[in-house]
KEFITI-615791 format. One record per atom (N, C-alpha, C, CB): residue number from 1; residue in one letter; x, y, z; atom name; chain. Coordinates in nm, 3 decimals, decimal comma, always signed. Last residue first. Glycine has a CB too. Example, Ala and Ser with C-alpha at 12.3 -4.5 7.8 and 13.67 -1.06 7.14 Angstrom:
# KEFITI-615791
   nr  rest     east    north       up  atom  kette
    2     S   +1,285   -0,225   +0,708     N      A
    2     S   +1,367   -0,106   +0,714    CA      A
    2     S   +1,290   +0,003   +0,787     C      A
    2     S   +1,408   -0,060   +0,572    CB      A
    1     A   +1,319   -0,569   +0,780     N      A
    1     A   +1,230   -0,450   +0,780    CA      A
    1     A   +1,320   -0,330   +0,780     C      A
    1     A   +1,131   -0,447   +0,905    CB      A
//
This chain:
# KEFITI-615791
   nr  rest     east    north       up  atom  kette
  115     X   -0,619   -1,430   -2,206     N      A
  115     X   -0,648   -1,321   -2,112    CA      A
  115     X   -0,763   -1,236   -2,161     C      A
  115     X   -0,524   -1,234   -2,090    CB      A
  114     X   -0,605   -1,781   -2,227     N      A
  114     X   -0,636   -1,654   -2,294    CA      A
  114     X   -0,676   -1,550   -2,191     C      A
  114     X   -0,748   -1,673   -2,398    CB      A
  113     X   -0,332   -1,956   -2,085     N      A
  113     X   -0,475   -1,931   -2,093    CA      A
  113     X   -0,498   -1,793   -2,152     C      A
  113     X   -0,543   -1,943   -1,954    CB      A
  112     X   -0,090   -2,209   -2,133     N      A
  112     X   -0,128   -2,069   -2,143    CA      A
  112     X   -0,280   -2,058   -2,146     C      A
  112     X   -0,066   -2,003   -2,268    CB      A
  111     X   +0,153   -2,430   -2,058     N      A
  111     X   +0,011   -2,406   -2,036    CA      A
  111     X   -0,018   -2,256   -2,032     C      A
  111     X   -0,035   -2,472   -1,904    CB      A
  110     X   +0,423   -2,465   -2,074     N      A
  110     X   +0,340   -2,540   -2,168    CA      A
  110     X   +0,191   -2,513   -2,152     C      A
  110     X   +0,366   -2,686   -2,151    CB      A
  109     X   +0,565   -2,348   -1,874     N      A
  109     X   +0,590   -2,299   -2,010    CA      A
  109     X   +0,505   -2,369   -2,115     C      A
  109     X   +0,736   -2,315   -2,043    CB      A
  108     X   +0,481   -2,245   -1,578     N      A
  108     X   +0,449   -2,360   -1,661    CA      A
  108     X   +0,456   -2,315   -1,807     C      A
  108     X   +0,308   -2,419   -1,626    CB      A
  107     X   +0,519   -2,042   -1,396     N      A
  107     X   +0,632   -2,078   -1,482    CA      A
  107     X   +0,606   -2,203   -1,564     C      A
  107     X   +0,755   -2,098   -1,400    CB      A
  106     X   +0,181   -1,947   -1,414     N      A
  106     X   +0,309   -1,924   -1,345    CA      A
  106     X   +0,423   -1,960   -1,439     C      A
  106     X   +0,318   -2,008   -1,212    CB      A
  105     X   +0,055   -2,026   -1,688     N      A
  105     X   +0,018   -2,062   -1,551    CA      A
  105     X   +0,146   -2,064   -1,469     C      A
  105     X   -0,057   -2,202   -1,546    CB      A
  104     X   +0,089   -1,751   -1,916     N      A
  104     X   +0,123   -1,885   -1,866    CA      A
  104     X   +0,074   -1,903   -1,723     C      A
  104     X   +0,275   -1,909   -1,873    CB      A
  103     X   -0,156   -1,587   -2,109     N      A
  103     X   -0,065   -1,581   -1,994    CA      A
  103     X   -0,039   -1,722   -1,945     C      A
  103     X   -0,123   -1,493   -1,880    CB      A
  102     X   -0,210   -1,429   -2,420     N      A
  102     X   -0,229   -1,547   -2,335    CA      A
  102     X   -0,122   -1,541   -2,227     C      A
  102     X   -0,221   -1,682   -2,419    CB      A
  101     X   -0,365   -1,205   -2,633     N      A
  101     X   -0,272   -1,221   -2,522    CA      A
  101     X   -0,311   -1,347   -2,446     C      A
  101     X   -0,274   -1,097   -2,428    CB      A
  100     X   -0,386   -1,107   -2,982     N      A
  100     X   -0,434   -1,169   -2,860    CA      A
  100     X   -0,325   -1,175   -2,756     C      A
  100     X   -0,488   -1,307   -2,889    CB      A
   99     X   -0,499   -0,912   -3,257     N      A
   99     X   -0,392   -0,947   -3,163    CA      A
   99     X   -0,454   -1,007   -3,039     C      A
   99     X   -0,306   -0,823   -3,128    CB      A
   98     X   -0,691   -1,052   -3,531     N      A
   98     X   -0,670   -0,957   -3,422    CA      A
   98     X   -0,549   -1,002   -3,340     C      A
   98     X   -0,796   -0,945   -3,332    CB      A
   97     X   -0,896   -1,100   -3,824     N      A
   97     X   -0,777   -1,127   -3,742    CA      A
   97     X   -0,763   -1,018   -3,636     C      A
   97     X   -0,647   -1,135   -3,830    CB      A
   96     X   -1,098   -1,237   -4,069     N      A
   96     X   -1,097   -1,162   -3,944    CA      A
   96     X   -0,971   -1,200   -3,867     C      A
   96     X   -1,225   -1,189   -3,860    CB      A
   95     X   -1,055   -1,406   -4,278     N      A
   95     X   -1,092   -1,269   -4,311    CA      A
   95     X   -1,091   -1,178   -4,189     C      A
   95     X   -1,229   -1,267   -4,375    CB      A
   94     X   -1,028   -1,674   -4,244     N      A
   94     X   -0,904   -1,595   -4,259    CA      A
   94     X   -0,932   -1,452   -4,305     C      A
   94     X   -0,810   -1,663   -4,358    CB      A
   93     X   -1,232   -1,831   -4,172     N      A
   93     X   -1,238   -1,776   -4,308    CA      A
   93     X   -1,110   -1,701   -4,344     C      A
   93     X   -1,359   -1,682   -4,321    CB      A
   92     X   -1,177   -1,890   -3,907     N      A
   92     X   -1,167   -1,998   -4,005    CA      A
   92     X   -1,173   -1,948   -4,149     C      A
   92     X   -1,278   -2,099   -3,982    CB      A
   91     X   -0,981   -1,604   -3,783     N      A
   91     X   -1,096   -1,695   -3,784    CA      A
   91     X   -1,081   -1,798   -3,897     C      A
   91     X   -1,228   -1,616   -3,800    CB      A
   90     X   -0,664   -1,565   -3,616     N      A
   90     X   -0,757   -1,538   -3,725    CA      A
   90     X   -0,867   -1,643   -3,727     C      A
   90     X   -0,683   -1,535   -3,861    CB      A
   89     X   -0,430   -1,394   -3,406     N      A
   89     X   -0,526   -1,501   -3,430    CA      A
   89     X   -0,614   -1,463   -3,547     C      A
   89     X   -0,610   -1,529   -3,305    CB      A
   88     X   -0,108   -1,332   -3,305     N      A
   88     X   -0,211   -1,294   -3,400    CA      A
   88     X   -0,301   -1,415   -3,419     C      A
   88     X   -0,149   -1,245   -3,537    CB      A
   87     X   +0,008   -1,279   -2,966     N      A
   87     X   -0,005   -1,354   -3,090    CA      A
   87     X   -0,108   -1,288   -3,181     C      A
   87     X   -0,044   -1,500   -3,061    CB      A
   86     X   +0,201   -1,294   -2,674     N      A
   86     X   +0,125   -1,209   -2,764    CA      A
   86     X   +0,122   -1,280   -2,900     C      A
   86     X   +0,187   -1,064   -2,775    CB      A
   85     X   +0,226   -1,434   -2,375     N      A
   85     X   +0,234   -1,471   -2,515    CA      A
   85     X   +0,141   -1,381   -2,595     C      A
   85     X   +0,196   -1,622   -2,536    CB      A
   84     X   +0,406   -1,393   -2,089     N      A
   84     X   +0,296   -1,335   -2,167    CA      A
   84     X   +0,321   -1,370   -2,313     C      A
   84     X   +0,286   -1,178   -2,146    CB      A
   83     X   +0,475   -1,597   -1,809     N      A
   83     X   +0,510   -1,555   -1,944    CA      A
   83     X   +0,386   -1,497   -2,010     C      A
   83     X   +0,568   -1,672   -2,027    CB      A
   82     X   +0,539   -1,527   -1,459     N      A
   82     X   +0,464   -1,586   -1,570    CA      A
   82     X   +0,518   -1,534   -1,703     C      A
   82     X   +0,313   -1,554   -1,557    CB      A
   81     X   +0,642   -1,390   -1,246     N      A
   81     X   +0,655   -1,536   -1,244    CA      A
   81     X   +0,571   -1,602   -1,353     C      A
   81     X   +0,614   -1,591   -1,108    CB      A
   80     X   +0,732   -1,107   -1,428     N      A
   80     X   +0,719   -1,165   -1,294    CA      A
   80     X   +0,738   -1,316   -1,298     C      A
   80     X   +0,584   -1,132   -1,234    CB      A
   79     X   +0,722   -1,182   -1,751     N      A
   79     X   +0,671   -1,079   -1,660    CA      A
   79     X   +0,649   -1,143   -1,524     C      A
   79     X   +0,538   -1,014   -1,715    CB      A
   78     X   +0,873   -1,228   -2,052     N      A
   78     X   +0,875   -1,279   -1,915    CA      A
   78     X   +0,834   -1,164   -1,822     C      A
   78     X   +1,017   -1,335   -1,876    CB      A
   77     X   +0,706   -1,255   -2,358     N      A
   77     X   +0,773   -1,166   -2,264    CA      A
   77     X   +0,762   -1,227   -2,125     C      A
   77     X   +0,711   -1,021   -2,267    CB      A
   76     X   +0,693   -1,357   -2,696     N      A
   76     X   +0,682   -1,393   -2,555    CA      A
   76     X   +0,765   -1,299   -2,470     C      A
   76     X   +0,726   -1,540   -2,533    CB      A
   75     X   +0,509   -1,384   -2,982     N      A
   75     X   +0,607   -1,296   -2,916    CA      A
   75     X   +0,587   -1,316   -2,766     C      A
   75     X   +0,589   -1,143   -2,958    CB      A
   74     X   +0,415   -1,558   -3,279     N      A
   74     X   +0,434   -1,554   -3,133    CA      A
   74     X   +0,538   -1,451   -3,091     C      A
   74     X   +0,474   -1,691   -3,082    CB      A
   73     X   +0,250   -1,572   -3,533     N      A
   73     X   +0,336   -1,461   -3,491    CA      A
   73     X   +0,359   -1,453   -3,340     C      A
   73     X   +0,277   -1,332   -3,539    CB      A
   72     X   -0,076   -1,732   -3,489     N      A
   72     X   +0,053   -1,708   -3,554    CA      A
   72     X   +0,130   -1,597   -3,484     C      A
   72     X   +0,032   -1,673   -3,702    CB      A
   71     X   -0,341   -1,957   -3,512     N      A
   71     X   -0,262   -1,875   -3,419    CA      A
   71     X   -0,126   -1,856   -3,485     C      A
   71     X   -0,250   -1,943   -3,276    CB      A
   70     X   -0,669   -2,008   -3,658     N      A
   70     X   -0,525   -2,022   -3,650    CA      A
   70     X   -0,463   -1,923   -3,554     C      A
   70     X   -0,463   -2,006   -3,785    CB      A
   69     X   -0,947   -2,006   -3,624     N      A
   69     X   -0,889   -2,062   -3,746    CA      A
   69     X   -0,739   -2,083   -3,741     C      A
   69     X   -0,920   -1,974   -3,860    CB      A
   68     X   -1,026   -1,879   -3,395     N      A
   68     X   -1,062   -2,019   -3,409    CA      A
   68     X   -0,999   -2,086   -3,531     C      A
   68     X   -1,212   -2,032   -3,417    CB      A
   67     X   -1,013   -1,615   -3,313     N      A
   67     X   -0,888   -1,693   -3,321    CA      A
   67     X   -0,915   -1,843   -3,330     C      A
   67     X   -0,799   -1,663   -3,199    CB      A
   66     X   -1,276   -1,521   -3,321     N      A
   66     X   -1,174   -1,449   -3,398    CA      A
   66     X   -1,042   -1,524   -3,407     C      A
   66     X   -1,151   -1,314   -3,339    CB      A
   65     X   -1,512   -1,795   -3,355     N      A
   65     X   -1,433   -1,698   -3,280    CA      A
   65     X   -1,323   -1,636   -3,363     C      A
   65     X   -1,373   -1,764   -3,158    CB      A
   64     X   -1,677   -1,990   -3,451     N      A
   64     X   -1,671   -1,865   -3,526    CA      A
   64     X   -1,594   -1,756   -3,452     C      A
   64     X   -1,812   -1,817   -3,556    CB      A
   63     X   -1,640   -2,203   -3,267     N      A
   63     X   -1,611   -2,222   -3,409    CA      A
   63     X   -1,599   -2,092   -3,489     C      A
   63     X   -1,719   -2,307   -3,470    CB      A
   62     X   -1,509   -2,229   -2,977     N      A
   62     X   -1,596   -2,129   -3,039    CA      A
   62     X   -1,564   -2,126   -3,188     C      A
   62     X   -1,578   -1,985   -2,974    CB      A
   61     X   -1,328   -2,415   -2,904     N      A
   61     X   -1,457   -2,418   -2,834    CA      A
   61     X   -1,557   -2,318   -2,893     C      A
   61     X   -1,437   -2,389   -2,687    CB      A
   60     X   -1,083   -2,380   -3,022     N      A
   60     X   -1,177   -2,472   -3,087    CA      A
   60     X   -1,314   -2,474   -3,021     C      A
   60     X   -1,120   -2,610   -3,086    CB      A
   59     X   -0,865   -2,152   -3,088     N      A
   59     X   -0,971   -2,169   -2,989    CA      A
   59     X   -1,083   -2,252   -3,049     C      A
   59     X   -1,024   -2,032   -2,940    CB      A
   58     X   -0,549   -2,288   -3,195     N      A
   58     X   -0,672   -2,211   -3,216    CA      A
   58     X   -0,780   -2,247   -3,115     C      A
   58     X   -0,724   -2,235   -3,357    CB      A
   57     X   -0,299   -2,344   -2,931     N      A
   57     X   -0,366   -2,373   -3,057    CA      A
   57     X   -0,490   -2,286   -3,075     C      A
   57     X   -0,405   -2,522   -3,064    CB      A
   56     X   -0,001   -2,403   -2,778     N      A
   56     X   -0,110   -2,306   -2,786    CA      A
   56     X   -0,170   -2,316   -2,925     C      A
   56     X   -0,059   -2,160   -2,756    CB      A
   55     X   +0,166   -2,608   -2,809     N      A
   55     X   +0,136   -2,572   -2,670    CA      A
   55     X   +0,026   -2,468   -2,664     C      A
   55     X   +0,263   -2,519   -2,600    CB      A
   54     X   +0,126   -2,874   -3,052     N      A
   54     X   +0,132   -2,733   -3,012    CA      A
   54     X   +0,106   -2,714   -2,862     C      A
   54     X   +0,031   -2,652   -3,091    CB      A
   53     X   +0,285   -3,193   -2,981     N      A
   53     X   +0,208   -3,100   -3,063    CA      A
   53     X   +0,216   -2,959   -3,009     C      A
   53     X   +0,064   -3,143   -3,071    CB      A
   52     X   +0,393   -3,370   -2,811     N      A
   52     X   +0,481   -3,314   -2,913    CA      A
   52     X   +0,412   -3,215   -3,004     C      A
   52     X   +0,539   -3,423   -2,996    CB      A
   51     X   +0,080   -3,517   -2,772     N      A
   51     X   +0,220   -3,514   -2,727    CA      A
   51     X   +0,311   -3,467   -2,841     C      A
   51     X   +0,263   -3,653   -2,677    CB      A
   50     X   -0,205   -3,376   -2,763     N      A
   50     X   -0,117   -3,411   -2,874    CA      A
   50     X   +0,027   -3,408   -2,825     C      A
   50     X   -0,137   -3,315   -2,994    CB      A
   49     X   -0,393   -3,265   -2,587     N      A
   49     X   -0,389   -3,410   -2,606    CA      A
   49     X   -0,309   -3,453   -2,728     C      A
   49     X   -0,529   -3,463   -2,617    CB      A
   48     X   -0,320   -3,001   -2,549     N      A
   48     X   -0,434   -3,029   -2,635    CA      A
   48     X   -0,435   -3,176   -2,677     C      A
   48     X   -0,432   -2,938   -2,759    CB      A
   47     X   +0,036   -3,006   -2,563     N      A
   47     X   -0,089   -2,996   -2,490    CA      A
   47     X   -0,200   -3,027   -2,587     C      A
   47     X   -0,109   -2,854   -2,424    CB      A
   46     X   +0,378   -3,112   -2,528     N      A
   46     X   +0,265   -3,052   -2,598    CA      A
   46     X   +0,146   -3,031   -2,506     C      A
   46     X   +0,224   -3,138   -2,714    CB      A
   45     X   +0,606   -3,276   -2,476     N      A
   45     X   +0,487   -3,280   -2,391    CA      A
   45     X   +0,364   -3,228   -2,464     C      A
   45     X   +0,510   -3,199   -2,264    CB      A
   44     X   +0,832   -3,245   -2,619     N      A
   44     X   +0,756   -3,368   -2,643    CA      A
   44     X   +0,629   -3,376   -2,561     C      A
   44     X   +0,842   -3,488   -2,614    CB      A
   43     X   +0,980   -2,979   -2,792     N      A
   43     X   +0,909   -3,021   -2,672    CA      A
   43     X   +0,823   -3,143   -2,703     C      A
   43     X   +0,822   -2,906   -2,615    CB      A
   42     X   +1,277   -3,029   -2,969     N      A
   42     X   +1,133   -3,003   -2,975    CA      A
   42     X   +1,067   -3,057   -2,850     C      A
   42     X   +1,069   -3,066   -3,103    CB      A
   41     X   +1,577   -2,887   -2,883     N      A
   41     X   +1,498   -3,009   -2,871    CA      A
   41     X   +1,350   -2,969   -2,875     C      A
   41     X   +1,533   -3,088   -2,740    CB      A
   40     X   +1,880   -2,751   -3,017     N      A
   40     X   +1,740   -2,737   -2,978    CA      A
   40     X   +1,671   -2,872   -2,977     C      A
   40     X   +1,668   -2,642   -3,073    CB      A
   39     X   +2,187   -2,606   -2,968     N      A
   39     X   +2,121   -2,734   -2,989    CA      A
   39     X   +1,979   -2,727   -2,932     C      A
   39     X   +2,201   -2,850   -2,922    CB      A
   38     X   +2,215   -2,329   -2,899     N      A
   38     X   +2,263   -2,383   -3,026    CA      A
   38     X   +2,190   -2,513   -3,062     C      A
   38     X   +2,414   -2,409   -3,020    CB      A
   37     X   +2,147   -2,255   -2,648     N      A
   37     X   +2,104   -2,167   -2,755    CA      A
   37     X   +2,149   -2,214   -2,892     C      A
   37     X   +2,154   -2,029   -2,731    CB      A
   36     X   +2,200   -2,431   -2,441     N      A
   36     X   +2,309   -2,346   -2,488    CA      A
   36     X   +2,270   -2,248   -2,599     C      A
   36     X   +2,420   -2,432   -2,536    CB      A
   35     X   +1,967   -2,567   -2,380     N      A
   35     X   +2,051   -2,524   -2,268    CA      A
   35     X   +2,156   -2,423   -2,312     C      A
   35     X   +2,118   -2,645   -2,202    CB      A
   34     X   +1,646   -2,529   -2,526     N      A
   34     X   +1,790   -2,544   -2,544    CA      A
   34     X   +1,862   -2,497   -2,419     C      A
   34     X   +1,839   -2,464   -2,668    CB      A
   33     X   +1,328   -2,629   -2,669     N      A
   33     X   +1,413   -2,581   -2,560    CA      A
   33     X   +1,560   -2,608   -2,591     C      A
   33     X   +1,373   -2,648   -2,426    CB      A
   32     X   +1,030   -2,536   -2,842     N      A
   32     X   +1,156   -2,609   -2,841    CA      A
   32     X   +1,242   -2,548   -2,731     C      A
   32     X   +1,229   -2,604   -2,982    CB      A
   31     X   +0,683   -2,541   -2,911     N      A
   31     X   +0,791   -2,505   -2,819    CA      A
   31     X   +0,911   -2,596   -2,841     C      A
   31     X   +0,743   -2,514   -2,674    CB      A
   30     X   +0,427   -2,389   -3,121     N      A
   30     X   +0,499   -2,501   -3,062    CA      A
   30     X   +0,612   -2,448   -2,975     C      A
   30     X   +0,554   -2,595   -3,171    CB      A
   29     X   +0,113   -2,265   -3,212     N      A
   29     X   +0,242   -2,233   -3,150    CA      A
   29     X   +0,301   -2,358   -3,085     C      A
   29     X   +0,228   -2,120   -3,047    CB      A
   28     X   -0,042   -2,298   -3,540     N      A
   28     X   -0,044   -2,304   -3,394    CA      A
   28     X   +0,098   -2,275   -3,344     C      A
   28     X   -0,096   -2,444   -3,344    CB      A
   27     X   -0,245   -2,317   -3,833     N      A
   27     X   -0,131   -2,257   -3,765    CA      A
   27     X   -0,149   -2,265   -3,614     C      A
   27     X   -0,112   -2,110   -3,809    CB      A
   26     X   -0,344   -2,564   -4,056     N      A
   26     X   -0,379   -2,493   -3,933    CA      A
   26     X   -0,251   -2,445   -3,864     C      A
   26     X   -0,463   -2,583   -3,839    CB      A
   25     X   -0,312   -2,725   -4,278     N      A
   25     X   -0,293   -2,582   -4,294    CA      A
   25     X   -0,328   -2,499   -4,173     C      A
   25     X   -0,372   -2,535   -4,409    CB      A
   24     X   -0,312   -2,993   -4,243     N      A
   24     X   -0,441   -2,934   -4,279    CA      A
   24     X   -0,432   -2,783   -4,299     C      A
   24     X   -0,544   -2,965   -4,171    CB      A
   23     X   -0,058   -3,044   -4,153     N      A
   23     X   -0,092   -3,086   -4,289    CA      A
   23     X   -0,226   -3,031   -4,337     C      A
   23     X   -0,095   -3,237   -4,296    CB      A
   22     X   +0,025   -2,743   -3,960     N      A
   22     X   +0,007   -2,887   -3,980    CA      A
   22     X   -0,036   -2,918   -4,123     C      A
   22     X   -0,097   -2,942   -3,881    CB      A
   21     X   +0,276   -2,515   -3,889     N      A
   21     X   +0,156   -2,538   -3,970    CA      A
   21     X   +0,142   -2,688   -3,993     C      A
   21     X   +0,163   -2,461   -4,105    CB      A
   20     X   +0,401   -2,315   -3,620     N      A
   20     X   +0,406   -2,430   -3,708    CA      A
   20     X   +0,273   -2,445   -3,780     C      A
   20     X   +0,439   -2,558   -3,629    CB      A
   19     X   +0,591   -2,076   -3,468     N      A
   19     X   +0,465   -2,099   -3,540    CA      A
   19     X   +0,486   -2,217   -3,633     C      A
   19     X   +0,420   -1,971   -3,619    CB      A
   18     X   +0,755   -2,117   -3,153     N      A
   18     X   +0,753   -2,109   -3,298    CA      A
   18     X   +0,614   -2,134   -3,354     C      A
   18     X   +0,852   -2,207   -3,358    CB      A
   17     X   +0,959   -2,028   -2,900     N      A
   17     X   +0,818   -2,041   -2,933    CA      A
   17     X   +0,809   -2,019   -3,083     C      A
   17     X   +0,728   -1,938   -2,852    CB      A
   16     X   +1,221   -2,149   -2,730     N      A
   16     X   +1,185   -2,103   -2,864    CA      A
   16     X   +1,037   -2,132   -2,886     C      A
   16     X   +1,273   -2,172   -2,974    CB      A
   15     X   +1,406   -2,076   -2,452     N      A
   15     X   +1,276   -2,124   -2,497    CA      A
   15     X   +1,247   -2,064   -2,634     C      A
   15     X   +1,163   -2,088   -2,395    CB      A
   14     X   +1,690   -2,171   -2,273     N      A
   14     X   +1,635   -2,094   -2,383    CA      A
   14     X   +1,505   -2,159   -2,427     C      A
   14     X   +1,736   -2,083   -2,501    CB      A
   13     X   +1,682   -2,192   -1,910     N      A
   13     X   +1,703   -2,247   -2,044    CA      A
   13     X   +1,649   -2,149   -2,149     C      A
   13     X   +1,634   -2,385   -2,058    CB      A
   12     X   +1,601   -2,107   -1,658     N      A
   12     X   +1,732   -2,167   -1,675    CA      A
   12     X   +1,762   -2,227   -1,811     C      A
   12     X   +1,749   -2,271   -1,575    CB      A
   11     X   +1,354   -1,980   -1,691     N      A
   11     X   +1,359   -2,108   -1,618    CA      A
   11     X   +1,490   -2,182   -1,643     C      A
   11     X   +1,241   -2,196   -1,659    CB      A
   10     X   +1,451   -1,823   -1,997     N      A
   10     X   +1,366   -1,830   -1,879    CA      A
   10     X   +1,376   -1,969   -1,819     C      A
   10     X   +1,219   -1,795   -1,914    CB      A
    9     X   +1,515   -1,634   -2,272     N      A
    9     X   +1,582   -1,714   -2,170    CA      A
    9     X   +1,497   -1,707   -2,044     C      A
    9     X   +1,728   -1,664   -2,143    CB      A
    8     X   +1,342   -1,664   -2,590     N      A
    8     X   +1,372   -1,594   -2,465    CA      A
    8     X   +1,451   -1,689   -2,375     C      A
    8     X   +1,241   -1,545   -2,394    CB      A
    7     X   +1,255   -1,624   -2,927     N      A
    7     X   +1,339   -1,693   -2,830    CA      A
    7     X   +1,361   -1,605   -2,709     C      A
    7     X   +1,475   -1,734   -2,892    CB      A
    6     X   +1,019   -1,687   -3,171     N      A
    6     X   +1,062   -1,590   -3,071    CA      A
    6     X   +1,136   -1,668   -2,965     C      A
    6     X   +0,939   -1,509   -3,010    CB      A
    5     X   +0,949   -1,737   -3,524     N      A
    5     X   +0,994   -1,781   -3,392    CA      A
    5     X   +1,021   -1,660   -3,302     C      A
    5     X   +1,120   -1,868   -3,404    CB      A
    4     X   +0,742   -1,849   -3,798     N      A
    4     X   +0,802   -1,742   -3,719    CA      A
    4     X   +0,842   -1,794   -3,582     C      A
    4     X   +0,706   -1,623   -3,705    CB      A
    3     X   +0,729   -2,127   -3,935     N      A
    3     X   +0,711   -1,994   -3,992    CA      A
    3     X   +0,790   -1,888   -3,915     C      A
    3     X   +0,563   -1,958   -3,993    CB      A
    2     X   +0,808   -2,454   -4,025     N      A
    2     X   +0,815   -2,351   -3,921    CA      A
    2     X   +0,811   -2,215   -3,988     C      A
    2     X   +0,945   -2,366   -3,835    CB      A
    1     X   +0,645   -2,742   -4,122     N      A
    1     X   +0,701   -2,618   -4,169    CA      A
    1     X   +0,696   -2,517   -4,054     C      A
    1     X   +0,625   -2,566   -4,293    CB      A
//
């Protein structure tokens, strides 16, 4: 199920960052690409050792962290030679949420680190 999307043009193609929800109800950010903005292809690389899976997922290294339960509402901005991913994160109880920022590793559209 796809929830929210944000589309930008970068690296010679359209990039759709979308919020997806897995069967366990965990929200994360996926990626689809398009050359023409009409025909879209789901990214098959993914990250977090899940080919075709999310490119940005909840912060699993800190079980009680503010964005350990889910990631939603992607908004991406191209700044210089990197992308800025603004998102909403929430904890596992879904009682704590906040805005977050992740920055791409230069033009690597599949690797973001929390700022």
